[in-house]
Short mmCIF file of the C-alpha atoms (twelve columns), coordinates in Angstrom:
data_MODEL
# 
_entry.id   MODEL 
# 
loop_
_atom_site.group_PDB 
_atom_site.id 
_atom_site.type_symbol 
_atom_site.label_atom_id 
_atom_site.label_alt_id 
_atom_site.label_comp_id 
_atom_site.label_asym_id 
_atom_site.label_seq_id 
_atom_site.Cartn_x 
_atom_site.Cartn_y 
_atom_site.Cartn_z 
_atom_site.pdbx_PDB_model_num 
ATOM 1   C CA . MET A 1   9.538   -37.941 -5.509  1 
ATOM 2   C CA . SER A 2   8.722   -37.261 -1.874  1 
ATOM 3   C CA . SER A 3   10.154  -35.130 0.879   1 
ATOM 4   C CA . ARG A 4   9.881   -35.671 4.589   1 
ATOM 5   C CA . LYS A 5   9.960   -32.295 6.260   1 
ATOM 6   C CA . SER A 6   8.485   -30.145 8.976   1 
ATOM 7   C CA . ASP A 7   5.043   -29.200 7.720   1 
ATOM 8   C CA . ALA A 8   4.810   -25.405 8.189   1 
ATOM 9   C CA . THR A 9   1.044   -25.636 8.398   1 
ATOM 10  C CA . LEU A 10  1.094   -27.311 11.778  1 
ATOM 11  C CA . GLY A 11  4.693   -27.427 12.914  1 
ATOM 12  C CA . GLU A 12  4.580   -31.227 12.909  1 
ATOM 13  C CA . VAL A 13  6.784   -33.657 10.982  1 
ATOM 14  C CA . CYS A 14  4.953   -35.454 8.214   1 
ATOM 15  C CA . GLU A 15  5.518   -36.594 4.658   1 
ATOM 16  C CA . VAL A 16  4.163   -34.532 1.811   1 
ATOM 17  C CA . VAL A 17  4.479   -35.198 -1.902  1 
ATOM 18  C CA . PRO A 18  3.648   -33.270 -5.096  1 
ATOM 19  C CA . ILE A 19  0.292   -34.400 -6.431  1 
ATOM 20  C CA . ALA A 20  1.734   -34.293 -9.963  1 
ATOM 21  C CA . SER A 21  3.827   -37.374 -9.138  1 
ATOM 22  C CA . HIS A 22  0.737   -39.315 -8.030  1 
ATOM 23  C CA . ALA A 23  -1.706  -38.614 -10.841 1 
ATOM 24  C CA . ASP A 24  -2.817  -42.248 -10.805 1 
ATOM 25  C CA . ARG A 25  -3.816  -42.161 -7.125  1 
ATOM 26  C CA . SER A 26  -6.966  -40.955 -5.363  1 
ATOM 27  C CA . TRP A 27  -7.293  -38.994 -2.130  1 
ATOM 28  C CA . ARG A 28  -9.490  -38.920 0.930   1 
ATOM 29  C CA . PRO A 29  -10.452 -35.732 2.788   1 
ATOM 30  C CA . ALA A 30  -8.986  -34.775 6.148   1 
ATOM 31  C CA . SER A 31  -11.368 -35.274 9.034   1 
ATOM 32  C CA . GLY A 32  -11.366 -34.462 12.734  1 
ATOM 33  C CA . GLY A 33  -8.192  -33.402 14.514  1 
ATOM 34  C CA . THR A 34  -4.961  -33.086 12.583  1 
ATOM 35  C CA . GLY A 35  -2.356  -34.265 15.080  1 
ATOM 36  C CA . PRO A 36  -0.010  -32.294 17.348  1 
ATOM 37  C CA . ASP A 37  -1.154  -28.848 16.238  1 
ATOM 38  C CA . LEU A 38  1.306   -26.125 17.218  1 
ATOM 39  C CA . PHE A 39  0.486   -23.249 14.900  1 
ATOM 40  C CA . VAL A 40  -0.959  -22.458 11.509  1 
ATOM 41  C CA . PRO A 41  0.168   -19.655 9.151   1 
ATOM 42  C CA . ILE A 42  -2.512  -17.162 8.176   1 
ATOM 43  C CA . GLY A 43  -3.132  -14.629 5.409   1 
ATOM 44  C CA . ASP A 44  -4.047  -10.960 5.627   1 
ATOM 45  C CA . SER A 45  -7.702  -11.540 4.688   1 
ATOM 46  C CA . GLU A 46  -8.221  -13.597 7.873   1 
ATOM 47  C CA . LEU A 47  -6.138  -11.485 10.278  1 
ATOM 48  C CA . LEU A 48  -9.171  -9.884  11.960  1 
ATOM 49  C CA . LEU A 49  -11.194 -13.096 12.285  1 
ATOM 50  C CA . CYS A 50  -8.261  -15.109 13.611  1 
ATOM 51  C CA . SER A 51  -7.452  -12.461 16.236  1 
ATOM 52  C CA . HIS A 52  -10.982 -12.825 17.639  1 
ATOM 53  C CA . PHE A 53  -10.668 -16.564 18.213  1 
ATOM 54  C CA . LEU A 54  -6.977  -17.517 18.438  1 
ATOM 55  C CA . PRO A 55  -3.791  -15.935 19.810  1 
ATOM 56  C CA . LEU A 56  -1.431  -14.701 17.094  1 
ATOM 57  C CA . ALA A 57  2.338   -14.433 16.933  1 
ATOM 58  C CA . ILE A 58  5.185   -13.836 14.499  1 
ATOM 59  C CA . LEU A 59  7.456   -16.761 13.713  1 
ATOM 60  C CA . PRO A 60  10.903  -15.513 12.593  1 
ATOM 61  C CA . ARG A 61  12.544  -17.790 10.018  1 
ATOM 62  C CA . SER A 62  15.674  -17.603 7.889   1 
ATOM 63  C CA . GLU A 63  13.529  -17.332 4.755   1 
ATOM 64  C CA . GLY A 64  11.370  -14.572 6.257   1 
ATOM 65  C CA . ALA A 65  8.891   -13.959 9.053   1 
ATOM 66  C CA . GLN A 66  5.560   -15.766 9.160   1 
ATOM 67  C CA . VAL A 67  2.393   -14.683 10.980  1 
ATOM 68  C CA . VAL A 68  0.788   -17.660 12.703  1 
ATOM 69  C CA . ALA A 69  -2.227  -18.516 14.842  1 
ATOM 70  C CA . LEU A 70  -1.245  -20.488 17.940  1 
ATOM 71  C CA . LEU A 71  -3.093  -23.759 18.521  1 
ATOM 72  C CA . SER A 72  -1.014  -25.291 21.312  1 
ATOM 73  C CA . SER A 73  -2.474  -25.474 24.817  1 
ATOM 74  C CA . ALA A 74  0.732   -23.793 26.009  1 
ATOM 75  C CA . TYR A 75  -0.465  -20.538 24.426  1 
ATOM 76  C CA . THR A 76  -4.234  -20.678 24.172  1 
ATOM 77  C CA . ASN A 77  -7.123  -21.230 26.561  1 
ATOM 78  C CA . VAL A 78  -9.271  -22.328 23.631  1 
ATOM 79  C CA . ALA A 79  -9.841  -26.053 23.071  1 
ATOM 80  C CA . VAL A 80  -9.318  -26.029 19.315  1 
ATOM 81  C CA . TYR A 81  -10.523 -29.622 18.944  1 
ATOM 82  C CA . GLU A 82  -13.112 -31.440 21.007  1 
ATOM 83  C CA . ASP A 83  -14.148 -34.969 20.034  1 
ATOM 84  C CA . ASP A 84  -12.125 -34.392 16.831  1 
ATOM 85  C CA . ALA A 85  -14.328 -31.404 15.911  1 
ATOM 86  C CA . TRP A 86  -12.995 -27.866 15.420  1 
ATOM 87  C CA . GLN A 87  -14.341 -25.580 18.153  1 
ATOM 88  C CA . PRO A 88  -13.362 -21.895 17.590  1 
ATOM 89  C CA . GLY A 89  -15.702 -19.699 15.576  1 
ATOM 90  C CA . TYR A 90  -13.260 -19.416 12.670  1 
ATOM 91  C CA . LYS A 91  -11.050 -22.071 11.065  1 
ATOM 92  C CA . PRO A 92  -7.931  -20.744 9.268   1 
ATOM 93  C CA . ILE A 93  -7.712  -21.302 5.521   1 
ATOM 94  C CA . ALA A 94  -4.602  -23.498 5.677   1 
ATOM 95  C CA . LEU A 95  -6.438  -25.946 7.945   1 
ATOM 96  C CA . ARG A 96  -9.548  -25.934 5.759   1 
ATOM 97  C CA . CYS A 97  -7.412  -26.860 2.747   1 
ATOM 98  C CA . LEU A 98  -5.848  -29.954 4.342   1 
ATOM 99  C CA . PRO A 99  -4.607  -32.430 3.257   1 
ATOM 100 C CA . PHE A 100 -3.366  -30.117 0.488   1 
ATOM 101 C CA . GLY A 101 -0.674  -27.483 0.765   1 
ATOM 102 C CA . LEU A 102 1.675   -25.393 -1.363  1 
ATOM 103 C CA . THR A 103 5.447   -25.478 -1.574  1 
ATOM 104 C CA . PRO A 104 7.051   -22.016 -1.931  1 
ATOM 105 C CA . GLY A 105 8.221   -21.078 -5.392  1 
ATOM 106 C CA . SER A 106 7.372   -19.350 -8.622  1 
ATOM 107 C CA . GLY A 107 6.017   -22.314 -10.592 1 
ATOM 108 C CA . SER A 108 2.403   -22.960 -11.421 1 
ATOM 109 C CA . ILE A 109 -0.014  -23.760 -8.627  1 
ATOM 110 C CA . ALA A 110 -0.570  -27.261 -10.005 1 
ATOM 111 C CA . SER A 111 3.177   -27.984 -9.946  1 
ATOM 112 C CA . ARG A 112 3.540   -26.725 -6.358  1 
ATOM 113 C CA . LEU A 113 0.417   -28.367 -4.921  1 
ATOM 114 C CA . THR A 114 1.213   -31.080 -2.379  1 
ATOM 115 C CA . ILE A 115 -0.731  -33.674 -0.437  1 
ATOM 116 C CA . ARG A 116 -0.028  -35.590 2.751   1 
ATOM 117 C CA . THR A 117 0.792   -39.181 1.925   1 
ATOM 118 C CA . ASN A 118 -1.536  -40.591 4.564   1 
ATOM 119 C CA . HIS A 119 -4.439  -39.178 2.533   1 
ATOM 120 C CA . LEU A 120 -3.476  -40.932 -0.716  1 
ATOM 121 C CA . VAL A 121 -5.424  -44.093 -1.532  1 
ATOM 122 C CA . GLU A 122 -5.220  -46.619 -4.353  1 
ATOM 123 C CA . LYS A 123 -8.983  -46.770 -4.932  1 
ATOM 124 C CA . GLY A 124 -12.269 -45.656 -3.465  1 
ATOM 125 C CA . GLY A 125 -11.180 -42.064 -3.012  1 
ATOM 126 C CA . LYS A 126 -11.655 -38.826 -4.920  1 
ATOM 127 C CA . PRO A 127 -9.685  -38.149 -8.130  1 
ATOM 128 C CA . LEU A 128 -6.744  -35.730 -8.104  1 
ATOM 129 C CA . PHE A 129 -6.950  -35.125 -11.852 1 
ATOM 130 C CA . GLY A 130 -9.682  -35.244 -14.451 1 
ATOM 131 C CA . SER A 131 -9.671  -37.373 -17.600 1 
ATOM 132 C CA . ASP A 132 -8.197  -34.416 -19.517 1 
ATOM 133 C CA . GLY A 133 -5.158  -34.250 -17.220 1 
ATOM 134 C CA . THR A 134 -6.185  -31.057 -15.437 1 
ATOM 135 C CA . LEU A 135 -6.906  -30.761 -11.737 1 
ATOM 136 C CA . ALA A 136 -10.185 -32.282 -10.623 1 
ATOM 137 C CA . PRO A 137 -12.798 -29.589 -9.801  1 
ATOM 138 C CA . GLU A 138 -12.591 -29.986 -5.988  1 
ATOM 139 C CA . VAL A 139 -8.789  -30.015 -6.052  1 
ATOM 140 C CA . LYS A 140 -8.741  -27.006 -8.388  1 
ATOM 141 C CA . ALA A 141 -11.014 -25.036 -6.036  1 
ATOM 142 C CA . THR A 142 -8.703  -25.845 -3.120  1 
ATOM 143 C CA . ALA A 143 -5.645  -24.837 -5.161  1 
ATOM 144 C CA . THR A 144 -7.276  -21.493 -6.014  1 
ATOM 145 C CA . LEU A 145 -8.011  -20.836 -2.337  1 
ATOM 146 C CA . LEU A 146 -4.442  -21.779 -1.385  1 
ATOM 147 C CA . ALA A 147 -3.070  -19.369 -4.000  1 
ATOM 148 C CA . ARG A 148 -5.080  -16.496 -2.495  1 
ATOM 149 C CA . TRP A 149 -3.998  -17.544 1.009   1 
ATOM 150 C CA . GLU A 150 -0.341  -17.638 -0.074  1 
ATOM 151 C CA . ALA A 151 -0.522  -14.107 -1.488  1 
ATOM 152 C CA . GLY A 152 -2.090  -12.853 1.754   1 
ATOM 153 C CA . ALA A 153 0.464   -14.701 3.882   1 
ATOM 154 C CA . ASN A 154 3.266   -13.067 1.886   1 
ATOM 155 C CA . ARG A 155 1.758   -9.619  2.464   1 
ATOM 156 C CA . LEU A 156 1.550   -10.316 6.202   1 
ATOM 157 C CA . ALA A 157 5.157   -11.540 6.134   1 
ATOM 158 C CA . HIS A 158 6.288   -8.189  4.709   1 
ATOM 159 C CA . ALA A 159 4.306   -6.376  7.422   1 
ATOM 160 C CA . ALA A 160 5.925   -8.577  10.093  1 
ATOM 161 C CA . ASP A 161 9.350   -7.810  8.628   1 
ATOM 162 C CA . ARG A 162 8.624   -4.094  9.029   1 
ATOM 163 C CA . LEU A 163 7.757   -4.588  12.711  1 
ATOM 164 C CA . MET A 164 10.946  -6.603  13.184  1 
ATOM 165 C CA . SER A 165 13.064  -3.983  11.397  1 
ATOM 166 C CA . ALA A 166 11.585  -1.304  13.652  1 
ATOM 167 C CA . ASP A 167 12.567  -3.410  16.713  1 
ATOM 168 C CA . LEU A 168 8.982   -3.486  17.964  1 
ATOM 169 C CA . LEU A 169 8.756   -7.162  18.914  1 
ATOM 170 C CA . LEU A 170 9.553   -9.260  21.973  1 
ATOM 171 C CA . PRO A 171 9.155   -12.954 22.853  1 
ATOM 172 C CA . VAL A 172 5.818   -14.460 23.808  1 
ATOM 173 C CA . ARG A 173 5.583   -15.832 27.361  1 
ATOM 174 C CA . SER A 174 3.382   -18.791 28.225  1 
ATOM 175 C CA . THR A 175 1.086   -18.240 31.196  1 
ATOM 176 C CA . ALA A 176 -0.360  -21.753 31.040  1 
ATOM 177 C CA . ARG A 177 -0.200  -23.485 34.415  1 
ATOM 178 C CA . HIS A 178 2.192   -26.191 33.189  1 
ATOM 179 C CA . ARG A 179 4.520   -23.674 31.521  1 
ATOM 180 C CA . HIS A 180 3.955   -20.526 33.568  1 
ATOM 181 C CA . GLY A 181 6.435   -17.789 32.693  1 
ATOM 182 C CA . ALA A 182 8.257   -19.810 30.043  1 
ATOM 183 C CA . MET A 183 9.415   -17.658 27.143  1 
ATOM 184 C CA . ASP A 184 9.696   -18.872 23.564  1 
ATOM 185 C CA . ASP A 185 12.163  -16.839 21.505  1 
ATOM 186 C CA . SER A 186 10.832  -18.502 18.361  1 
ATOM 187 C CA . LEU A 187 7.481   -16.700 18.781  1 
ATOM 188 C CA . LEU A 188 7.254   -12.907 18.883  1 
ATOM 189 C CA . THR A 189 4.535   -10.390 19.653  1 
ATOM 190 C CA . ILE A 190 4.216   -6.612  19.731  1 
ATOM 191 C CA . ASP A 191 6.100   -4.579  22.336  1 
ATOM 192 C CA . LEU A 192 3.638   -1.820  23.247  1 
ATOM 193 C CA . GLY A 193 6.221   -0.096  25.424  1 
ATOM 194 C CA . LYS A 194 8.328   0.702   22.369  1 
ATOM 195 C CA . LEU A 195 5.388   1.366   20.083  1 
ATOM 196 C CA . THR A 196 3.848   3.866   22.495  1 
ATOM 197 C CA . GLY A 197 7.030   5.925   22.378  1 
ATOM 198 C CA . PHE A 198 7.080   6.188   18.594  1 
ATOM 199 C CA . SER A 199 7.247   9.691   17.164  1 
ATOM 200 C CA . LYS A 200 4.610   10.643  14.616  1 
ATOM 201 C CA . PHE A 201 7.272   10.559  11.879  1 
ATOM 202 C CA . ARG A 202 8.365   6.996   12.673  1 
ATOM 203 C CA . ALA A 203 4.704   5.987   12.925  1 
ATOM 204 C CA . ALA A 204 4.036   7.467   9.488   1 
ATOM 205 C CA . ALA A 205 6.996   5.544   8.075   1 
ATOM 206 C CA . LEU A 206 5.664   2.329   9.605   1 
ATOM 207 C CA . ALA A 207 2.329   2.851   7.837   1 
ATOM 208 C CA . ARG A 208 3.964   2.989   4.403   1 
ATOM 209 C CA . PRO A 209 3.283   1.762   1.760   1 
ATOM 210 C CA . ASP A 210 0.118   0.588   3.555   1 
ATOM 211 C CA . ALA A 211 -1.255  0.300   7.081   1 
ATOM 212 C CA . LEU A 212 -0.944  -3.499  7.286   1 
ATOM 213 C CA . ALA A 213 1.964   -3.361  9.754   1 
ATOM 214 C CA . VAL A 214 -0.142  -1.150  12.064  1 
ATOM 215 C CA . GLU A 215 -3.132  -3.486  11.706  1 
ATOM 216 C CA . LEU A 216 -0.891  -6.452  12.467  1 
ATOM 217 C CA . ALA A 217 0.464   -4.765  15.611  1 
ATOM 218 C CA . ALA A 218 -3.081  -4.119  16.863  1 
ATOM 219 C CA . ALA A 219 -4.227  -7.658  16.003  1 
ATOM 220 C CA . LEU A 220 -1.259  -9.193  17.836  1 
ATOM 221 C CA . LYS A 221 -2.097  -7.219  20.968  1 
ATOM 222 C CA . PHE A 222 -5.826  -7.903  20.751  1 
ATOM 223 C CA . SER A 223 -5.363  -11.646 20.218  1 
ATOM 224 C CA . LEU A 224 -3.394  -12.076 23.460  1 
ATOM 225 C CA . ARG A 225 -6.290  -11.000 25.683  1 
ATOM 226 C CA . SER A 226 -6.938  -13.359 28.569  1 
ATOM 227 C CA . GLU A 227 -10.246 -14.773 27.272  1 
ATOM 228 C CA . ILE A 228 -8.502  -16.820 24.582  1 
ATOM 229 C CA . ALA A 229 -4.765  -16.693 25.277  1 
ATOM 230 C CA . SER A 230 -2.623  -18.347 27.895  1 
ATOM 231 C CA . ALA A 231 0.245   -16.304 26.492  1 
ATOM 232 C CA . ALA A 232 1.494   -12.773 27.065  1 
ATOM 233 C CA . PRO A 233 4.411   -10.543 26.028  1 
ATOM 234 C CA . ALA A 234 7.614   -11.184 27.936  1 
ATOM 235 C CA . PRO A 235 8.465   -8.613  30.645  1 
ATOM 236 C CA . PRO A 236 10.222  -5.554  29.138  1 
ATOM 237 C CA . HIS A 237 13.821  -4.739  29.934  1 
ATOM 238 C CA . PRO A 238 14.094  -2.650  33.152  1 
ATOM 239 C CA . ASP A 239 15.391  0.353   31.193  1 
ATOM 240 C CA . GLN A 240 12.638  0.130   28.597  1 
ATOM 241 C CA . PRO A 241 9.446   2.240   28.907  1 
ATOM 242 C CA . SER A 242 6.435   -0.022  29.366  1 
ATOM 243 C CA . ALA A 243 2.892   0.709   28.263  1 
ATOM 244 C CA . GLU A 244 1.691   -1.683  30.959  1 
ATOM 245 C CA . ALA A 245 3.513   0.067   33.834  1 
ATOM 246 C CA . GLY A 246 0.939   2.766   34.367  1 
ATOM 247 C CA . GLU A 247 -1.260  5.273   32.628  1 
ATOM 248 C CA . GLY A 248 1.120   8.151   33.238  1 
ATOM 249 C CA . ARG A 249 4.233   6.438   31.932  1 
ATOM 250 C CA . ALA A 250 3.960   7.686   28.362  1 
ATOM 251 C CA . ASP A 251 3.468   11.263  29.568  1 
ATOM 252 C CA . ASP A 252 6.953   11.186  31.103  1 
ATOM 253 C CA . LEU A 253 8.543   10.987  27.662  1 
ATOM 254 C CA . PRO A 254 10.078  14.198  26.209  1 
ATOM 255 C CA . HIS A 255 7.424   16.577  24.911  1 
ATOM 256 C CA . GLU A 256 9.269   17.137  21.647  1 
ATOM 257 C CA . ARG A 257 8.521   13.498  20.789  1 
ATOM 258 C CA . PRO A 258 4.720   13.232  20.445  1 
ATOM 259 C CA . VAL A 259 3.473   9.839   21.596  1 
ATOM 260 C CA . ILE A 260 0.800   7.660   20.097  1 
ATOM 261 C CA . PRO A 261 -1.909  6.549   22.548  1 
ATOM 262 C CA . LEU A 262 -1.775  2.790   22.050  1 
ATOM 263 C CA . HIS A 263 -3.474  1.616   25.263  1 
ATOM 264 C CA . LEU A 264 -5.909  -0.481  23.254  1 
ATOM 265 C CA . ASP A 265 -8.989  -2.123  24.623  1 
ATOM 266 C CA . GLU A 266 -11.011 -4.780  22.872  1 
ATOM 267 C CA . ASP A 267 -13.392 -2.288  21.244  1 
ATOM 268 C CA . GLU A 268 -10.552 -0.450  19.509  1 
ATOM 269 C CA . LEU A 269 -9.230  -3.309  17.387  1 
ATOM 270 C CA . LEU A 270 -7.718  -2.017  14.159  1 
ATOM 271 C CA . ASP A 271 -9.266  1.425   14.673  1 
ATOM 272 C CA . VAL A 272 -6.564  3.397   12.888  1 
ATOM 273 C CA . GLY A 273 -8.321  6.661   13.781  1 
ATOM 274 C CA . LYS A 274 -7.670  5.950   17.446  1 
ATOM 275 C CA . LEU A 275 -4.164  4.703   16.803  1 
ATOM 276 C CA . PHE A 276 -3.206  7.829   14.902  1 
ATOM 277 C CA . PRO A 277 -5.498  10.708  15.951  1 
ATOM 278 C CA . ARG A 278 -5.396  13.811  13.821  1 
ATOM 279 C CA . GLU A 279 -3.628  16.810  15.299  1 
ATOM 280 C CA . GLN A 280 -5.963  19.611  16.267  1 
# 
C-alpha cells in the first residue's frame, strides 16, 4: 500500500508508504539537502528557536491551520542549505526525523509511521524492525520524537486557530528581489495594527486557556525581522489602524478602549510582561 501525495513536511510531491507494509526492507538515512524545500511544520517546543533562525507563518488548511517555518528563498534571506549541509543554527524536528514522518490519525505510532520510498533499500541498509517484530531502536527513537512533535504541532495549530478566529492575521508579502511585493494568501502572519487596538478584555480572552496564542503572535512578528526574512506582512487596508504607521497612531484610538503596547523590538520576544503590563 502506498500513497503519492504532497508531503506536508516540505510542501513537495513525493511518495511515502507505511513502514508496516515494508517490514522486510531496510532503510538508509537522509543526507544533505532534501529537495525543493518550501516550508516545514513545527511544534510548540521549538517555536522560540525557530523564530530566531527562520521566518514563520501560518498555513491555513481545510483540516486546520498549521504553523510552519519558511525555507524558500522567496521568504528568507537565510541559505538553509549550502553544499548540501544545513546552515541555520537550529534544524526543525520534522527535518531531523527524515525520511520518516507521521500520517494524521488516532492509531498507534507504529501504524502511522511512514517512510519515503527513495530511502527504502533491499539490503545493506538499517533494519526497520527487530527480530521480535517491534520497531528497531533507532526507528523507535525517531517515532517517539515524532509523537512529541505531533502533539506540539497540534497545540500550535489550536493557537493559530485562535488568532484566525480573532481576525488578527494577514497575508505574507515577499520582499525578495525576484518576487518583490508578491503576496501569498496561503501564508499568513500577525496583523499588529489590529492586535495593537485590542481591548484588555479581548486580550485576556485570547490568552485563555493558555498564553500560546500570544507567544505565537510575538514569534511570528519577531521571525519576520529583516536579518533573516525576505518576507513582511502585506500592507493593511487603508481604513485599518496600522502599528507601523507611526508611534502616535495607537494613541488616537478611543480612550475607553485601553490599548496594548505591541511595538515589539528584538529584545522583547515573548516577554508577556511587556505585552500585557499590569495596571497601576
